[in-house]
VMD Tcl script that draws the C-alpha trace (Angstrom):
set ca {
  {34.75 -12.89 36.92}
  {32.03 -15.52 36.73}
  {29.02 -13.87 34.89}
  {25.59 -15.53 35.76}
  {23.71 -17.18 33.00}
  {21.46 -14.82 31.02}
  {18.03 -15.48 29.53}
  {17.88 -16.00 25.81}
  {18.53 -12.98 23.67}
  {15.45 -11.84 21.35}
  {16.91 -10.09 18.42}
  {13.85 -9.67 16.43}
  {11.96 -6.62 15.99}
  {8.52 -6.64 17.41}
  {5.37 -5.22 15.61}
  {5.27 -2.37 18.00}
  {8.87 -1.70 17.20}
  {8.33 -1.69 13.55}
  {5.41 0.77 13.83}
  {7.63 3.00 15.90}
  {10.30 2.82 13.20}
  {7.77 3.64 10.43}
  {6.50 6.76 12.33}
  {10.08 8.02 13.02}
  {11.41 7.57 9.42}
  {8.39 9.13 7.96}
  {9.01 12.20 10.11}
  {12.92 12.35 9.22}
  {12.21 11.68 5.52}
  {9.93 14.51 5.25}
  {11.52 17.07 7.73}
  {15.16 16.08 8.01}
  {16.39 15.10 4.68}
  {20.15 15.72 3.85}
  {19.43 19.08 2.06}
  {17.84 20.43 5.04}
  {20.51 19.19 7.53}
  {23.11 20.87 5.23}
  {21.23 24.15 5.10}
  {20.80 24.25 8.88}
  {24.45 23.56 9.48}
  {25.43 26.26 7.19}
  {23.29 28.61 9.12}
  {24.78 27.58 12.29}
  {21.55 26.06 13.86}
  {21.68 22.32 13.34}
  {18.83 21.41 15.73}
  {15.21 21.96 14.40}
  {12.85 22.82 17.14}
  {9.81 21.71 14.95}
  {11.45 18.26 14.22}
  {12.16 17.74 17.99}
  {8.58 18.81 18.93}
  {7.16 16.14 16.55}
  {9.65 13.47 17.45}
  {9.65 14.13 21.22}
  {6.05 15.12 22.05}
  {3.66 14.10 19.18}
  {5.19 10.66 18.40}
  {6.09 10.44 22.04}
  {9.74 9.06 21.67}
  {11.01 11.41 24.55}
  {9.25 9.42 27.25}
  {9.95 5.99 26.14}
  {12.14 5.19 29.12}
  {9.93 7.09 31.54}
  {7.34 5.27 33.50}
  {3.69 5.82 32.83}
  {3.18 7.14 36.26}
  {5.49 10.12 35.47}
  {3.96 10.85 32.22}
  {6.07 8.62 29.96}
  {5.36 5.75 27.63}
  {6.84 2.95 30.02}
  {8.62 1.38 27.03}
  {12.18 -0.05 27.00}
  {15.60 0.33 25.71}
  {14.59 -1.84 22.74}
  {12.22 0.89 21.55}
  {14.57 3.68 22.23}
  {17.22 1.61 20.21}
  {14.79 1.61 17.23}
  {14.48 5.41 17.39}
  {18.31 5.80 17.50}
  {18.70 3.60 14.42}
  {16.46 5.93 12.36}
  {18.17 9.01 13.78}
  {21.56 7.34 12.72}
  {20.18 6.44 9.24}
  {19.25 10.30 8.93}
  {22.44 11.56 10.52}
  {19.65 13.71 12.09}
  {20.72 16.74 14.50}
  {18.58 15.78 17.58}
  {19.36 15.64 21.15}
  {17.71 12.43 21.67}
  {20.80 10.43 22.91}
  {21.65 13.14 25.34}
  {18.35 14.27 26.52}
  {15.79 11.15 26.18}
  {18.56 8.61 27.08}
  {21.37 9.98 29.21}
  {19.54 12.54 31.24}
  {16.39 10.42 31.62}
  {18.45 7.59 32.80}
  {20.38 9.86 35.40}
  {17.06 11.25 36.69}
  {15.49 7.74 36.89}
  {18.32 7.03 39.20}
  {17.55 9.85 41.61}
  {14.99 9.99 44.19}
  {12.73 13.04 45.11}
  {10.13 15.25 43.75}
  {12.48 17.56 41.85}
  {13.70 14.64 39.56}
  {10.28 13.43 39.11}
  {8.95 16.86 38.17}
  {11.80 17.23 35.50}
  {11.29 13.62 34.08}
  {7.57 14.61 33.57}
  {8.81 17.72 31.58}
  {11.12 15.63 29.50}
  {8.47 12.87 28.67}
  {6.05 15.67 27.46}
  {8.74 16.97 25.18}
  {8.63 20.27 26.86}
  {12.07 20.43 27.98}
  {15.43 19.31 26.62}
  {17.83 18.29 29.36}
  {21.47 17.52 28.92}
  {24.02 16.07 31.28}
  {27.05 18.52 31.51}
  {29.57 15.70 31.01}
  {32.03 15.18 28.20}
  {30.71 13.07 25.52}
  {33.95 10.97 25.49}
  {33.24 10.02 29.27}
  {33.11 6.14 29.01}
  {31.50 3.44 31.29}
  {33.76 2.34 33.95}
  {36.17 5.36 33.61}
  {36.60 8.00 36.43}
  {34.20 10.66 36.55}
  {35.44 14.18 35.98}
  {36.09 16.37 38.89}
  {32.90 17.92 40.11}
  {32.10 21.64 40.18}
  {32.33 23.70 43.19}
  {29.19 24.30 45.30}
  {29.34 27.51 47.30}
  {25.66 27.32 48.31}
  {23.75 25.94 51.31}
  {20.66 23.73 51.61}
  {18.77 22.30 48.73}
  {19.94 24.95 46.52}
  {23.49 25.35 45.19}
  {25.58 28.13 43.75}
  {27.76 26.41 41.30}
  {30.99 27.41 39.63}
  {33.29 25.65 37.25}
  {33.73 24.53 33.62}
  {32.96 21.19 31.80}
  {34.17 20.77 28.25}
  {32.96 18.98 25.06}
  {29.26 18.72 26.18}
  {27.17 17.56 23.36}
  {23.96 19.27 22.44}
  {24.30 21.83 25.24}
  {23.30 24.53 22.72}
  {19.84 22.99 22.43}
  {19.23 22.37 26.16}
  {16.85 23.97 28.43}
  {18.30 22.37 31.61}
  {21.69 20.98 32.45}
  {22.48 18.28 34.90}
  {25.51 19.32 36.67}
  {27.73 17.26 38.88}
  {29.12 19.19 41.93}
  {30.89 18.35 45.13}
  {27.67 18.46 47.07}
  {25.44 16.32 44.60}
  {23.69 16.55 41.39}
  {21.85 19.79 40.48}
  {19.51 20.88 37.63}
  {20.71 24.34 36.39}
  {19.00 26.48 33.78}
  {20.95 26.50 30.57}
  {20.20 30.33 30.26}
  {22.39 30.50 33.51}
  {25.41 29.03 31.90}
  {28.08 30.47 29.59}
  {28.38 28.18 26.39}
  {31.41 28.37 24.36}
  {30.90 26.49 21.05}
  {33.59 24.26 20.03}
  {34.82 23.23 16.68}
  {33.53 19.80 16.31}
  {34.09 17.09 13.60}
  {30.43 15.96 13.75}
  {28.56 19.09 12.67}
  {25.19 17.30 13.45}
  {26.09 16.93 17.24}
  {27.77 20.24 18.33}
  {29.88 20.49 21.29}
  {30.34 23.32 23.69}
  {32.09 24.21 26.81}
  {29.87 24.98 29.79}
  {31.07 27.56 32.45}
  {29.06 28.35 35.45}
  {29.69 31.25 37.75}
  {27.62 31.00 40.96}
  {24.80 29.75 39.07}
  {21.72 28.77 41.07}
  {20.87 24.99 40.89}
  {18.12 22.72 42.35}
  {19.53 19.70 44.28}
  {18.47 16.31 42.72}
  {20.54 13.83 44.51}
  {23.50 13.38 46.99}
  {26.89 12.69 45.68}
  {26.82 8.92 46.05}
  {23.49 8.59 44.46}
  {24.47 10.94 41.65}
  {27.64 9.10 40.82}
  {25.72 5.75 40.65}
  {23.06 7.37 38.57}
  {25.63 8.83 36.10}
  {27.51 5.55 35.90}
  {24.24 3.55 34.95}
  {23.42 6.28 32.26}
  {26.80 5.97 30.59}
  {26.27 2.23 30.26}
  {22.91 2.67 28.72}
  {24.19 5.65 26.45}
  {27.09 3.26 25.15}
  {24.73 0.44 24.58}
  {22.21 2.45 22.62}
  {24.81 4.25 20.68}
  {25.47 1.08 18.95}
  {22.07 1.21 17.50}
  {22.85 4.93 16.17}
  {26.04 3.36 14.57}
  {23.94 0.60 13.21}
  {21.53 2.89 11.31}
  {24.33 4.88 10.11}
  {26.25 2.07 8.55}
  {22.94 0.58 7.03}
  {22.44 3.90 5.18}
  {25.99 3.92 3.91}
  {25.61 0.39 2.50}
  {22.22 1.06 0.93}
  {23.27 4.34 -0.67}
  {26.64 2.59 -1.90}
  {24.86 -0.21 -3.50}
  {22.22 2.01 -5.16}
  {25.03 4.22 -6.60}
  {27.06 1.39 -7.97}
  {23.87 -0.07 -9.61}
  {23.26 3.12 -11.46}
  {26.71 4.26 -12.52}
  {28.43 2.73 -15.42}
  {32.03 2.48 -16.66}
  {33.20 0.74 -19.91}
  {29.48 0.38 -20.73}
  {29.08 -1.87 -17.49}
  {27.27 -1.16 -14.15}
  {30.02 -0.39 -11.55}
  {28.39 -2.99 -9.16}
  {29.12 -5.70 -11.73}
  {32.96 -5.39 -11.08}
  {34.10 -8.45 -9.02}
  {36.31 -6.30 -6.85}
  {33.55 -4.04 -5.71}
  {31.15 -6.86 -5.33}
  {33.65 -8.44 -2.67}
  {34.08 -5.09 -0.93}
  {30.06 -4.68 -0.61}
  {29.87 -8.42 0.36}
  {32.27 -7.98 3.27}
  {30.64 -4.81 4.30}
  {27.10 -6.47 4.36}
  {28.53 -9.18 6.60}
  {29.77 -6.52 8.80}
  {26.65 -4.62 9.11}
  {24.62 -7.82 9.48}
  {26.97 -8.64 12.60}
  {26.67 -5.09 13.99}
  {22.80 -5.46 13.85}
  {23.10 -8.54 15.98}
  {25.50 -6.84 18.59}
  {23.42 -3.72 18.82}
  {20.19 -5.51 19.23}
  {21.89 -7.67 21.87}
  {22.98 -4.72 23.91}
  {19.53 -3.05 23.57}
  {17.84 -6.31 24.80}
  {20.35 -6.66 27.59}
  {19.56 -3.27 28.78}
  {15.66 -3.72 28.39}
  {15.66 -7.02 30.19}
  {18.22 -5.89 32.92}
  {20.37 -8.91 32.02}
  {23.21 -9.53 34.41}
  {25.72 -9.73 31.67}
  {24.72 -6.47 30.10}
  {28.02 -4.61 30.74}
  {29.86 -7.31 28.97}
  {27.18 -7.27 25.91}
  {27.45 -3.60 25.67}
  {31.33 -3.68 25.71}
  {31.26 -6.11 22.92}
  {28.59 -4.05 20.81}
  {30.55 -0.80 21.38}
  {33.93 -2.59 20.37}
  {32.61 -3.83 17.11}
  {29.87 -1.40 16.03}
  {32.13 1.56 16.26}
  {34.51 0.11 13.73}
  {31.72 -1.01 11.41}
  {30.15 2.45 11.20}
  {33.52 4.10 10.43}
  {34.29 1.39 7.54}
  {30.77 1.79 6.04}
  {31.06 5.46 5.88}
  {34.66 5.32 4.37}
  {33.44 2.95 1.78}
  {30.41 5.18 0.99}
  {32.75 8.01 0.31}
  {35.29 6.17 -1.63}
  {33.02 4.08 -3.72}
  {30.88 7.24 -4.62}
  {34.03 8.54 -6.31}
  {34.35 12.38 -6.91}
  {30.86 13.03 -5.97}
  {31.37 11.41 -2.46}
  {33.96 14.20 -1.74}
  {31.54 17.06 -2.34}
  {30.06 19.14 0.35}
  {26.59 18.62 -1.34}
  {26.44 14.90 -1.05}
  {25.62 13.93 2.56}
  {28.41 11.24 2.72}
  {30.74 13.38 4.84}
  {27.93 13.83 7.19}
  {28.02 10.19 7.95}
  {31.81 9.84 8.02}
  {32.05 12.62 10.49}
  {29.20 11.23 12.62}
  {30.87 7.80 12.49}
  {34.11 9.24 13.55}
  {32.83 11.16 16.23}
  {30.63 8.40 17.43}
  {33.87 6.19 17.65}
  {35.12 8.42 20.53}
  {31.75 8.88 22.25}
  {31.31 6.89 25.56}
  {34.70 5.52 25.14}
  {36.98 4.37 22.18}
  {36.68 0.76 20.71}
  {39.96 0.09 22.58}
  {38.50 0.96 25.94}
  {35.53 -1.29 25.30}
  {37.91 -4.18 24.26}
  {39.67 -3.63 27.48}
  {36.39 -3.99 29.43}
  {35.77 -7.29 27.56}
  {39.10 -8.53 28.56}
  {38.53 -7.55 32.09}
  {35.11 -9.23 32.24}
  {36.66 -12.31 30.66}
  {39.58 -12.25 32.96}
  {41.97 -12.17 30.19}
  {45.49 -10.98 31.27}
  {46.59 -7.70 29.70}
  {49.45 -7.93 27.11}
}
mol new
graphics top color blue
foreach p $ca { graphics top sphere $p radius 0.5 }
foreach p [lrange $ca 0 end-1] q [lrange $ca 1 end] { graphics top cylinder $p $q radius 0.2 }
display resetview
């Protein structure tokens, strides 16, 4: 496969992106600190509607990918990547990746007034919309079997079950792929079965519909093309979440080793630990380049975007897991406790390593793009 030449990458953050980062980080520091997250998880309600309202509507992040004519910000994937970096840094339970990225990208791929109206609601932060698709569904992989539609005309009566849907418990609207097209279904009309998920900040649920009424958004061919494009964007921007997660783990570990002492010496002064942190710093720096390249490729519509995204996912996935593991181990006994947030980051990193395909899947895509023979 001969890929066309791409424009030079811009991996630097713009002034606008840094201002957006400041606003999002300020909110998450004040309203979504680890203690608050743990309290909400223990209460069985990880999502905070007030934090989402400020993030999505007041700051305007929900509409970053939505054109201005539809009430959005008309920004790009670079700005959305900055938001996801900060959400990863805070391990925040927010339906941003599923609603403001996946659902928005799917709706942008659909024509018609119904999709446009729903996009306006999403951009204003008045609705949370989640695709009824497994979180592990990867770009380039076959889509799951569609649900059955027994209705006629522009309205559907949908029946079937989808497993491992992320953030379904926070959704107002579900995007459902049926044999007759893509439909918008009220989440209240679905039966949600919470699943025991490793990542407590991104809850999973099984979604069951029984003759649920839906509004037709797109025909089957258009729907499948829109979902394929959304999965590619989701995988590319997930790398930015993994980057933010890894950066938090590195920063917290360095700070801990500077303040803890053994044999009257700072733990960070031991050469073996210095080497581990140096290797991790290099990994995180490389992950930043890979994640930024993926976001820039999506923002500019680069012809080699699928390859760039596959590289980013193949690399950033492992870096996030290694950073979280080092964070737990180098914090010693306190890193193993429930009260310390390190376990939230380890679980998030492990779950993210399966989202939108494993690193092995993306390495296989890289090999296909580069026309490398399989072993």
